[in-house]
PLY file of the C-alpha trace (Angstrom):
ply
format ascii 1.0
element vertex 90
property float x
property float y
property float z
element edge 89
property int vertex1
property int vertex2
end_header
-0.09 -29.56 4.72
2.71 -29.20 7.30
2.67 -25.45 9.64
5.02 -23.91 7.73
3.62 -24.46 4.86
0.05 -23.35 5.96
2.21 -20.19 6.72
3.83 -19.87 3.66
0.29 -19.97 2.05
-1.39 -17.30 4.45
1.35 -14.48 3.75
3.52 -14.97 6.98
6.97 -14.81 6.20
9.14 -16.77 9.21
11.15 -14.19 11.28
13.35 -16.31 12.98
16.74 -16.59 11.65
18.11 -20.27 12.74
14.82 -21.00 10.71
16.18 -19.49 7.82
19.03 -21.35 8.34
17.86 -24.34 8.68
16.46 -24.13 5.29
19.62 -22.93 3.31
21.64 -26.32 4.71
18.88 -28.13 3.75
18.69 -27.09 0.47
22.60 -27.66 0.47
23.39 -24.17 0.67
27.81 -23.73 0.04
27.39 -20.00 1.68
25.94 -19.26 4.93
24.46 -15.43 5.92
25.12 -14.39 8.95
22.59 -14.29 11.23
22.64 -10.24 10.99
22.85 -10.03 7.74
19.55 -12.34 7.40
17.88 -9.93 10.07
18.82 -7.15 8.42
16.92 -8.23 5.29
14.07 -9.11 7.43
14.02 -5.50 8.15
14.19 -4.23 5.33
11.59 -6.12 3.90
9.31 -5.33 6.42
10.31 -1.83 5.84
8.96 -2.06 1.93
6.11 -4.17 3.42
4.84 -0.65 5.17
5.76 1.51 3.00
2.88 -0.26 0.22
0.77 -0.95 2.66
0.77 2.91 3.66
0.54 3.80 -0.19
-2.27 1.96 -0.42
-4.40 2.96 2.28
-2.98 6.66 1.02
-4.58 6.02 -2.46
-8.19 4.14 -1.13
-8.40 7.56 1.10
-11.65 9.47 -0.37
-11.69 13.06 0.58
-15.85 14.26 1.04
-15.63 17.72 -1.15
-19.42 18.16 0.28
-19.73 21.56 -2.10
-17.89 20.71 -5.08
-20.58 20.44 -7.61
-21.87 24.00 -7.11
-18.67 25.38 -6.53
-18.10 24.06 -10.01
-21.49 25.46 -11.22
-20.69 28.82 -9.41
-17.49 29.39 -11.29
-19.31 28.53 -14.77
-21.63 30.77 -14.43
-19.02 33.95 -13.28
-16.95 32.82 -16.52
-19.77 32.71 -18.65
-23.54 34.39 -17.17
-26.01 31.92 -18.65
-28.49 31.50 -15.62
-27.97 35.10 -15.36
-28.98 35.85 -19.15
-32.04 32.94 -19.37
-33.32 34.15 -15.84
-33.12 37.83 -17.33
-35.07 36.60 -20.99
-37.69 34.42 -18.97
0 1
1 2
2 3
3 4
4 5
5 6
6 7
7 8
8 9
9 10
10 11
11 12
12 13
13 14
14 15
15 16
16 17
17 18
18 19
19 20
20 21
21 22
22 23
23 24
24 25
25 26
26 27
27 28
28 29
29 30
30 31
31 32
32 33
33 34
34 35
35 36
36 37
37 38
38 39
39 40
40 41
41 42
42 43
43 44
44 45
45 46
46 47
47 48
48 49
49 50
50 51
51 52
52 53
53 54
54 55
55 56
56 57
57 58
58 59
59 60
60 61
61 62
62 63
63 64
64 65
65 66
66 67
67 68
68 69
69 70
70 71
71 72
72 73
73 74
74 75
75 76
76 77
77 78
78 79
79 80
80 81
81 82
82 83
83 84
84 85
85 86
86 87
87 88
88 89
């Protein structure tokens, strides 16, 4: 396995426009993009990758609510007065 194949398998992107042109030439592509077009594509992909990474991090973020259960019980008690009635009966 070549170094380039290992990089591709590892998910690393080649960021050298000259290498991209070499690959396209080896594939006999007739109309080659300019170096600035290739760089623009890399920037766009990098931006998408950063956005996806931020989105994943935001989805994994867990906010700890220490009194959430107690607040829910208090709200239910104020609404129904069930616990108060039970303690008055006992």
